[in-house]
C-alpha positions, 0 to 999 in steps of 0.5 A: 447432576441435572441442571434446570435452566429457568428462562429469563423473565422480561422483567430481567432483560437489560437489552433488547433489539428491535427488528421493524417489519418494513426495513431489510435485513442483510444476509447473515444479520439474523444469525449475528443478532441471535449470536449477539447476547440480546435478551429479546427480539422485538417485531416493531415499526410505525409505518407500512407494518402489515401481518404479511411483512410481520410474519415474514419477518417472524418466519425468518426469525424462527429456530432462534432461542430468543423470545419474541415480542410484538409491539403492535402499531395498530389493531389491524397488525397484530400476531399472537401465534408463536409470539411469546409476549405483546407489549402494548404501548399507550403514548401518554404525551399524545395529543390524541386519546386513540394512542392512550386508549382507544385503539387498545379498546377497539382491539379488545373488541375485536378479539371478542374478549378472548384476550391471553391477558397473560402475554400482554405487557402494558407500556407507558411511552413518552415520545420525545422526538417531534420529527420521528415517525411515531412522534408525528403519527400520534401527535405527541407533544414531544417539547418536554422538560425533565420534570415533565417527563418524571412527572408523566413517569410518576403518573404511569407508575403510581397511578395507572401502574404500568409495568414498563415506562418506555422513554423513546427518542426514536432514530435520534439519541436522547438526553441522559438528564431526561432518562435519569428524571424518570429514573429518579421517580420511578418505583415498581415499573421497568424503565425501558430507553429506545433511541439512537443507541449506536455505540458502547458508549451511548449504550453504557450511558443510557443503561445507568439510569434505564433498566432495559435499553432497545436497540433498532435502527443501528442494526440496520445502518451500522450492522451486528458489529454496533449492536454486539458492542451495545449488548457488551456494555450493558451486560 
């Protein structure tokens, strides 16, 4: 008897590992990451992201049977070949329209309308760490209450129909009450949480409210053991 294994769709992921092209992995890290049980790998960063360092990181990940996601920081550094999905952020609480829709329009124009829409997944980002690179670059209004975040989530989900709403604390552990507020109002969108998850306890706490947690800095700061602990806590 033959059993057909159906690949997990992105909507079913509960754990994603974010890898920054501007950071260096230690020898053996990639093998450990691939064996951790994480559902997907995301190539994503804010500063010093180029097609060259994206391509270098992508080559390092070749041969591992994990979905590969590209999350672009700007229209000039987007990979498509060998990438399963492109998750495209719109920063809902940015004070500059270019981070909500402007750079997206520019990228579509650069593609001359040949956009593989079946692999494009829009994300409604809500950036909540004012000291983070993404908070500074996008000039986001980060001083939001749980009610504010719930309202942004409702707008993204019910009004704009974003497939993903992403609560991004980027480098620091966030407020579970904020993530719960988003979870309480979300309907069809998938709720992502990223920021400061470096232990099983933090992973489990945020996974109570978010559909998917994203772990990034812990890989570089604490190693693959912390990543594996976060996977085990949510799967």
